[in-house]
PAMARLO-278749 format. One record per atom (N, C-alpha, C): y, x, z; atom name; residue number from 1. Coordinates in steps of 0.001 Angstrom, whole numbers, plus 500000, padded with zeros to 6 digits. Example, Ala and Ser with C-alpha at 12.3 -4.5 7.8 and 13.67 -1.06 7.14 Angstrom:
+--------+--------+--------+------+-----+
:     py :     px :     pz : atom :  nr :
+--------+--------+--------+------+-----+
: 494310 : 513190 : 507800 :    N :   1 :
: 495500 : 512300 : 507800 :   CA :   1 :
: 496700 : 513200 : 507800 :    C :   1 :
: 497750 : 512850 : 507080 :    N :   2 :
: 498940 : 513670 : 507140 :   CA :   2 :
: 500030 : 512900 : 507870 :    C :   2 :
+--------+--------+--------+------+-----+
This chain:
+--------+--------+--------+------+-----+
:     py :     px :     pz : atom :  nr :
+--------+--------+--------+------+-----+
: 889853 : 471388 : 435368 :    N :   1 :
: 888886 : 470495 : 435962 :   CA :   1 :
: 888431 : 469440 : 434962 :    C :   1 :
: 889296 : 468950 : 434110 :    N :   2 :
: 888896 : 467969 : 433112 :   CA :   2 :
: 887806 : 468519 : 432200 :    C :   2 :
: 887926 : 469788 : 431846 :    N :   3 :
: 886918 : 470426 : 431002 :   CA :   3 :
: 885573 : 470486 : 431735 :    C :   3 :
: 885592 : 470812 : 433029 :    N :   4 :
: 884367 : 470858 : 433822 :   CA :   4 :
: 883699 : 469483 : 433848 :    C :   4 :
: 884467 : 468445 : 434101 :    N :   5 :
: 883911 : 467086 : 434134 :   CA :   5 :
: 883348 : 466687 : 432778 :    C :   5 :
: 884018 : 467051 : 431718 :    N :   6 :
: 883519 : 466735 : 430379 :   CA :   6 :
: 882178 : 467424 : 430136 :    C :   6 :
: 882074 : 468688 : 430516 :    N :   7 :
: 880817 : 469410 : 430354 :   CA :   7 :
: 879695 : 468823 : 431203 :    C :   7 :
: 880019 : 468428 : 432418 :    N :   8 :
: 878991 : 467864 : 433299 :   CA :   8 :
: 878464 : 466521 : 432783 :    C :   8 :
: 879300 : 465792 : 432071 :    N :   9 :
: 878890 : 464497 : 431523 :   CA :   9 :
: 878329 : 464607 : 430111 :    C :   9 :
: 878317 : 465800 : 429583 :    N :  10 :
: 877826 : 466036 : 428233 :   CA :  10 :
: 876316 : 466218 : 428240 :    C :  10 :
: 875659 : 465744 : 427229 :    N :  11 :
: 874212 : 465940 : 427104 :   CA :  11 :
: 873871 : 467266 : 426441 :    C :  11 :
: 874871 : 468000 : 425985 :    N :  12 :
: 874601 : 469258 : 425300 :   CA :  12 :
: 874057 : 470319 : 426246 :    C :  12 :
: 874320 : 470199 : 427540 :    N :  13 :
: 873836 : 471188 : 428508 :   CA :  13 :
: 872470 : 470837 : 429088 :    C :  13 :
: 872003 : 469638 : 428845 :    N :  14 :
: 870700 : 469238 : 429363 :   CA :  14 :
: 869641 : 469936 : 428545 :    C :  14 :
: 868568 : 470476 : 429083 :    N :  15 :
: 868076 : 470392 : 430455 :   CA :  15 :
: 868547 : 471525 : 431350 :    C :  15 :
: 869296 : 472455 : 430804 :    N :  16 :
: 869698 : 473626 : 431582 :   CA :  16 :
: 870450 : 473236 : 432847 :    C :  16 :
: 871283 : 472231 : 432784 :    N :  17 :
: 872122 : 471863 : 433915 :   CA :  17 :
: 871579 : 470675 : 434714 :    C :  17 :
: 870335 : 470267 : 434488 :    N :  18 :
: 869819 : 469049 : 435133 :   CA :  18 :
: 869878 : 469138 : 436659 :    C :  18 :
: 869490 : 470254 : 437246 :    N :  19 :
: 869487 : 470383 : 438699 :   CA :  19 :
: 870901 : 470584 : 439219 :    C :  19 :
: 871675 : 471388 : 438526 :    N :  20 :
: 873052 : 471623 : 438943 :   CA :  20 :
: 873796 : 470300 : 439058 :    C :  20 :
: 873631 : 469427 : 438068 :    N :  21 :
: 874322 : 468134 : 438089 :   CA :  21 :
: 873819 : 467233 : 439215 :    C :  21 :
: 872596 : 467443 : 439662 :    N :  22 :
: 872066 : 466661 : 440776 :   CA :  22 :
: 872834 : 466973 : 442059 :    C :  22 :
: 873167 : 468243 : 442262 :    N :  23 :
: 873825 : 468683 : 443488 :   CA :  23 :
: 875343 : 468731 : 443393 :    C :  23 :
: 875861 : 468845 : 442218 :    N :  24 :
: 877295 : 469078 : 442045 :   CA :  24 :
: 877933 : 467903 : 441310 :    C :  24 :
: 878753 : 467151 : 442034 :    N :  25 :
: 879399 : 465996 : 441401 :   CA :  25 :
: 880913 : 466130 : 441347 :    C :  25 :
: 881450 : 467101 : 442078 :    N :  26 :
: 882900 : 467327 : 442048 :   CA :  26 :
: 883164 : 468818 : 441914 :    C :  26 :
: 884303 : 469134 : 441372 :    N :  27 :
: 884694 : 470521 : 441184 :   CA :  27 :
: 885389 : 471002 : 442457 :    C :  27 :
: 884608 : 471639 : 443325 :    N :  28 :
: 885143 : 472146 : 444586 :   CA :  28 :
: 884241 : 473254 : 445110 :    C :  28 :
: 884755 : 474030 : 446042 :    N :  29 :
: 883995 : 475099 : 446681 :   CA :  29 :
: 882863 : 474493 : 447503 :    C :  29 :
: 881682 : 475058 : 447405 :    N :  30 :
: 880524 : 474571 : 448161 :   CA :  30 :
: 880381 : 475373 : 449449 :    C :  30 :
: 880268 : 474674 : 450556 :    N :  31 :
: 880246 : 475305 : 451875 :   CA :  31 :
: 879020 : 476185 : 452107 :    C :  31 :
: 877915 : 475943 : 451424 :    N :  32 :
: 876746 : 476798 : 451646 :   CA :  32 :
: 877065 : 478252 : 451302 :    C :  32 :
: 878061 : 478471 : 450492 :    N :  33 :
: 878445 : 479839 : 450126 :   CA :  33 :
: 879074 : 480590 : 451284 :    C :  33 :
: 879443 : 479881 : 452341 :    N :  34 :
: 880023 : 480515 : 453524 :   CA :  34 :
: 878976 : 481073 : 454474 :    C :  34 :
: 877706 : 480764 : 454259 :    N :  35 :
: 876684 : 481257 : 455168 :   CA :  35 :
: 876617 : 482783 : 455113 :    C :  35 :
: 876354 : 483379 : 456246 :    N :  36 :
: 876294 : 484844 : 456311 :   CA :  36 :
: 874966 : 485382 : 455797 :    C :  36 :
: 873974 : 484520 : 455639 :    N :  37 :
: 872655 : 484962 : 455175 :   CA :  37 :
: 872614 : 484968 : 453645 :    C :  37 :
: 872675 : 486153 : 453076 :    N :  38 :
: 872691 : 486303 : 451625 :   CA :  38 :
: 871468 : 485660 : 450983 :    C :  38 :
: 870307 : 485788 : 451625 :    N :  39 :
: 869081 : 485239 : 451051 :   CA :  39 :
: 869148 : 483719 : 450913 :    C :  39 :
: 869766 : 483047 : 451873 :    N :  40 :
: 869923 : 481596 : 451803 :   CA :  40 :
: 870857 : 481229 : 450657 :    C :  40 :
: 871987 : 481924 : 450572 :    N :  41 :
: 872932 : 481654 : 449468 :   CA :  41 :
: 872267 : 481867 : 448118 :    C :  41 :
: 871522 : 482937 : 448014 :    N :  42 :
: 870858 : 483263 : 446756 :   CA :  42 :
: 869800 : 482210 : 446405 :    C :  42 :
: 869009 : 481800 : 447386 :    N :  43 :
: 867957 : 480807 : 447134 :   CA :  43 :
: 868544 : 479465 : 446692 :    C :  43 :
: 869587 : 479027 : 447362 :    N :  44 :
: 870219 : 477760 : 446994 :   CA :  44 :
: 870835 : 477862 : 445602 :    C :  44 :
: 871502 : 478954 : 445333 :    N :  45 :
: 872114 : 479145 : 444019 :   CA :  45 :
: 871069 : 479148 : 442912 :    C :  45 :
: 869963 : 479831 : 443132 :    N :  46 :
: 868908 : 479874 : 442115 :   CA :  46 :
: 868331 : 478482 : 441854 :    C :  46 :
: 868142 : 477707 : 442907 :    N :  47 :
: 867639 : 476344 : 442700 :   CA :  47 :
: 868640 : 475494 : 441936 :    C :  47 :
: 869887 : 475599 : 442312 :    N :  48 :
: 870928 : 474793 : 441654 :   CA :  48 :
: 871090 : 475160 : 440188 :    C :  48 :
: 870896 : 476423 : 439863 :    N :  49 :
: 871112 : 476895 : 438499 :   CA :  49 :
: 869824 : 476977 : 437681 :    C :  49 :
: 868712 : 476542 : 438262 :    N :  50 :
: 867405 : 476592 : 437593 :   CA :  50 :
: 867030 : 478008 : 437182 :    C :  50 :
: 867317 : 478946 : 438050 :    N :  51 :
: 866999 : 480349 : 437815 :   CA :  51 :
: 865928 : 480764 : 438823 :    C :  51 :
: 864735 : 480277 : 438616 :    N :  52 :
: 863639 : 480446 : 439572 :   CA :  52 :
: 862310 : 480476 : 438828 :    C :  52 :
: 861219 : 480815 : 439517 :    N :  53 :
: 859921 : 480920 : 438850 :   CA :  53 :
: 859072 : 479640 : 438879 :    C :  53 :
: 859683 : 478479 : 439000 :    N :  54 :
: 858913 : 477236 : 438946 :   CA :  54 :
: 858536 : 476943 : 437495 :    C :  54 :
: 857426 : 476250 : 437297 :    N :  55 :
: 856903 : 475997 : 435948 :   CA :  55 :
: 857884 : 475259 : 435045 :    C :  55 :
: 858739 : 474445 : 435604 :    N :  56 :
: 859715 : 473728 : 434787 :   CA :  56 :
: 860559 : 474719 : 433978 :    C :  56 :
: 860788 : 475904 : 434537 :    N :  57 :
: 861559 : 476930 : 433831 :   CA :  57 :
: 860672 : 477936 : 433114 :    C :  57 :
: 859632 : 478422 : 433769 :    N :  58 :
: 858793 : 479439 : 433125 :   CA :  58 :
: 858125 : 478884 : 431873 :    C :  58 :
: 857864 : 477577 : 431848 :    N :  59 :
: 857282 : 476947 : 430664 :   CA :  59 :
: 858208 : 476955 : 429473 :    C :  59 :
: 859499 : 477064 : 429712 :    N :  60 :
: 860479 : 477133 : 428625 :   CA :  60 :
: 860398 : 478471 : 427908 :    C :  60 :
: 859958 : 479497 : 428626 :    N :  61 :
: 860000 : 480847 : 428090 :   CA :  61 :
: 858625 : 481423 : 427796 :    C :  61 :
: 857581 : 480637 : 427948 :    N :  62 :
: 856243 : 481141 : 427645 :   CA :  62 :
: 856108 : 481336 : 426134 :    C :  62 :
: 855117 : 482088 : 425749 :    N :  63 :
: 854936 : 482396 : 424323 :   CA :  63 :
: 854877 : 481116 : 423498 :    C :  63 :
: 854102 : 480176 : 423950 :    N :  64 :
: 854073 : 478854 : 423333 :   CA :  64 :
: 854793 : 477911 : 424281 :    C :  64 :
: 856022 : 477589 : 423968 :    N :  65 :
: 856847 : 476753 : 424850 :   CA :  65 :
: 856103 : 475460 : 425183 :    C :  65 :
: 855936 : 475223 : 426496 :    N :  66 :
: 855235 : 474022 : 426947 :   CA :  66 :
: 856172 : 472824 : 426982 :    C :  66 :
: 855698 : 471670 : 426549 :    N :  67 :
: 856501 : 470452 : 426745 :   CA :  67 :
: 856677 : 470221 : 428246 :    C :  67 :
: 857767 : 469599 : 428628 :    N :  68 :
: 858066 : 469410 : 430046 :   CA :  68 :
: 856902 : 468741 : 430783 :    C :  68 :
: 856293 : 467738 : 430208 :    N :  69 :
: 855225 : 467010 : 430901 :   CA :  69 :
: 853967 : 467854 : 431116 :    C :  69 :
: 853896 : 469035 : 430501 :    N :  70 :
: 852748 : 469934 : 430685 :   CA :  70 :
: 853049 : 471100 : 431632 :    C :  70 :
: 854232 : 471157 : 432190 :    N :  71 :
: 854612 : 472246 : 433103 :   CA :  71 :
: 854230 : 471858 : 434527 :    C :  71 :
: 852940 : 471739 : 434748 :    N :  72 :
: 852412 : 471191 : 435992 :   CA :  72 :
: 852282 : 472233 : 437086 :    C :  72 :
: 852393 : 471748 : 438305 :    N :  73 :
: 852213 : 472588 : 439480 :   CA :  73 :
: 850760 : 473029 : 439554 :    C :  73 :
: 850543 : 474313 : 439688 :    N :  74 :
: 849198 : 474874 : 439796 :   CA :  74 :
: 848759 : 475039 : 441244 :    C :  74 :
: 849594 : 474578 : 442183 :    N :  75 :
: 849339 : 474815 : 443599 :   CA :  75 :
: 848890 : 473577 : 444363 :    C :  75 :
: 848985 : 472412 : 443782 :    N :  76 :
: 848595 : 471200 : 444505 :   CA :  76 :
: 847763 : 470290 : 443605 :    C :  76 :
: 847244 : 469264 : 444171 :    N :  77 :
: 846324 : 468357 : 443485 :   CA :  77 :
: 847023 : 467219 : 442732 :    C :  77 :
: 848326 : 467095 : 442852 :    N :  78 :
: 849027 : 465928 : 442304 :   CA :  78 :
: 849193 : 465962 : 440794 :    C :  78 :
: 849058 : 467126 : 440195 :    N :  79 :
: 849267 : 467285 : 438755 :   CA :  79 :
: 850658 : 466799 : 438347 :    C :  79 :
: 851639 : 467102 : 439195 :    N :  80 :
: 853033 : 466761 : 438936 :   CA :  80 :
: 853718 : 467920 : 438232 :    C :  80 :
: 854777 : 467618 : 437522 :    N :  81 :
: 855598 : 468665 : 436932 :   CA :  81 :
: 856188 : 469477 : 438086 :    C :  81 :
: 856059 : 470800 : 438004 :    N :  82 :
: 856596 : 471667 : 439061 :   CA :  82 :
: 858071 : 471926 : 438782 :    C :  82 :
: 858891 : 471003 : 439251 :    N :  83 :
: 860340 : 471158 : 439115 :   CA :  83 :
: 860948 : 471333 : 440498 :    C :  83 :
: 862260 : 471362 : 440561 :    N :  84 :
: 862942 : 471608 : 441825 :   CA :  84 :
: 862660 : 470517 : 442859 :    C :  84 :
: 862638 : 469277 : 442424 :    N :  85 :
: 862355 : 468172 : 443344 :   CA :  85 :
: 860944 : 468291 : 443913 :    C :  85 :
: 859990 : 468594 : 443064 :    N :  86 :
: 858608 : 468766 : 443523 :   CA :  86 :
: 858533 : 469889 : 444555 :    C :  86 :
: 859171 : 471002 : 444262 :    N :  87 :
: 859179 : 472138 : 445182 :   CA :  87 :
: 859857 : 471792 : 446504 :    C :  87 :
: 861007 : 471142 : 446436 :    N :  88 :
: 861802 : 470887 : 447639 :   CA :  88 :
: 861243 : 469802 : 448547 :    C :  88 :
: 860553 : 468821 : 448007 :    N :  89 :
: 860146 : 467701 : 448873 :   CA :  89 :
: 858718 : 467212 : 448713 :    C :  89 :
: 858005 : 467607 : 447670 :    N :  90 :
: 856712 : 466980 : 447426 :   CA :  90 :
: 855492 : 467859 : 447603 :    C :  90 :
: 855519 : 469067 : 447130 :    N :  91 :
: 854315 : 469900 : 447051 :   CA :  91 :
: 853840 : 470371 : 448427 :    C :  91 :
: 852584 : 470053 : 448731 :    N :  92 :
: 851991 : 470469 : 450002 :   CA :  92 :
: 851876 : 471993 : 450110 :    C :  92 :
: 851649 : 472656 : 449004 :    N :  93 :
: 851489 : 474102 : 449004 :   CA :  93 :
: 852720 : 474810 : 449571 :    C :  93 :
: 853890 : 474247 : 449307 :    N :  94 :
: 855139 : 474879 : 449726 :   CA :  94 :
: 855624 : 474406 : 451097 :    C :  94 :
: 854839 : 473661 : 451839 :    N :  95 :
: 855291 : 473116 : 453122 :   CA :  95 :
: 855835 : 474188 : 454064 :    C :  95 :
: 855103 : 475265 : 454259 :    N :  96 :
: 855542 : 476304 : 455195 :   CA :  96 :
: 856830 : 476973 : 454709 :    C :  96 :
: 856861 : 477328 : 453435 :    N :  97 :
: 858057 : 477939 : 452863 :   CA :  97 :
: 859236 : 476972 : 452941 :    C :  97 :
: 858984 : 475706 : 452662 :    N :  98 :
: 860026 : 474678 : 452725 :   CA :  98 :
: 860570 : 474544 : 454136 :    C :  98 :
: 859709 : 474544 : 455127 :    N :  99 :
: 860147 : 474442 : 456527 :   CA :  99 :
: 861011 : 475641 : 456914 :    C :  99 :
: 860606 : 476839 : 456510 :    N : 100 :
: 861407 : 478036 : 456792 :   CA : 100 :
: 862775 : 477933 : 456123 :    C : 100 :
: 862776 : 477483 : 454883 :    N : 101 :
: 864028 : 477345 : 454134 :   CA : 101 :
: 864938 : 476330 : 454802 :    C : 101 :
: 864411 : 475175 : 455175 :    N : 102 :
: 865217 : 474143 : 455819 :   CA : 102 :
: 865727 : 474598 : 457181 :    C : 102 :
: 864895 : 475341 : 457925 :    N : 103 :
: 865345 : 475865 : 459214 :   CA : 103 :
: 866566 : 476762 : 459035 :    C : 103 :
: 866522 : 477626 : 458039 :    N : 104 :
: 867651 : 478517 : 457779 :   CA : 104 :
: 868852 : 477737 : 457255 :    C : 104 :
: 868581 : 476769 : 456425 :    N : 105 :
: 869653 : 475977 : 455838 :   CA : 105 :
: 870410 : 475178 : 456880 :    C : 105 :
: 869684 : 474611 : 457824 :    N : 106 :
: 870300 : 473723 : 458800 :   CA : 106 :
: 870467 : 474367 : 460174 :    C : 106 :
: 870561 : 475696 : 460212 :    N : 107 :
: 870664 : 476387 : 461501 :   CA : 107 :
: 872088 : 476446 : 462044 :    C : 107 :
: 873000 : 475768 : 461404 :    N : 108 :
: 874376 : 475782 : 461867 :   CA : 108 :
: 875286 : 476632 : 461005 :    C : 108 :
: 874706 : 477466 : 460144 :    N : 109 :
: 875521 : 478292 : 459266 :   CA : 109 :
: 875999 : 477544 : 458030 :    C : 109 :
: 875308 : 476472 : 457708 :    N : 110 :
: 875631 : 475718 : 456513 :   CA : 110 :
: 875809 : 474265 : 456896 :    C : 110 :
: 876821 : 473639 : 456368 :    N : 111 :
: 877076 : 472233 : 456636 :   CA : 111 :
: 876189 : 471397 : 455719 :    C : 111 :
: 875176 : 470756 : 456267 :    N : 112 :
: 874204 : 470001 : 455482 :   CA : 112 :
: 874837 : 468859 : 454713 :    C : 112 :
: 875944 : 468329 : 455165 :    N : 113 :
: 876564 : 467202 : 454464 :   CA : 113 :
: 877056 : 467607 : 453078 :    C : 113 :
: 877175 : 468899 : 452830 :    N : 114 :
: 877625 : 469340 : 451507 :   CA : 114 :
: 876549 : 469194 : 450453 :    C : 114 :
: 875365 : 468797 : 450847 :    N : 115 :
: 874280 : 468621 : 449867 :   CA : 115 :
: 874085 : 467158 : 449532 :    C : 115 :
: 874921 : 466316 : 450038 :    N : 116 :
: 874827 : 464883 : 449762 :   CA : 116 :
: 875254 : 464611 : 448330 :    C : 116 :
: 874514 : 463725 : 447659 :    N : 117 :
: 874864 : 463356 : 446292 :   CA : 117 :
: 876153 : 462547 : 446257 :    C : 117 :
: 876546 : 461992 : 447383 :    N : 118 :
: 877734 : 461138 : 447409 :   CA : 118 :
: 879015 : 461917 : 447563 :    C : 118 :
: 878944 : 463198 : 447821 :    N : 119 :
: 880168 : 463984 : 448042 :   CA : 119 :
: 880746 : 464459 : 446750 :    C : 119 :
+--------+--------+--------+------+-----+
């Protein structure tokens, strides 16, 4: 566990671990993994690990690597960087998908308190 904490506090993993560190502050089993819906587990895991098709990640792998401030959302008018936070709470384009995701997340199969930054 000491090694895990050292890695989480290290800047050598940034930006790869930026989202993971937002959700994970202690070394323990996460209750969302107990949900019976594989798609929910997979979606949450991909967001936490930055393994998704949002511009914040796809811009890292484009032929000409885009600077972070240029990895903008192409779906809304805000001209914000399309990162996990933008996807989860800000972008109007994703409202319907976000509502479906939250409905599945909070349907009783997953303990929502496990997503608190204070835990």
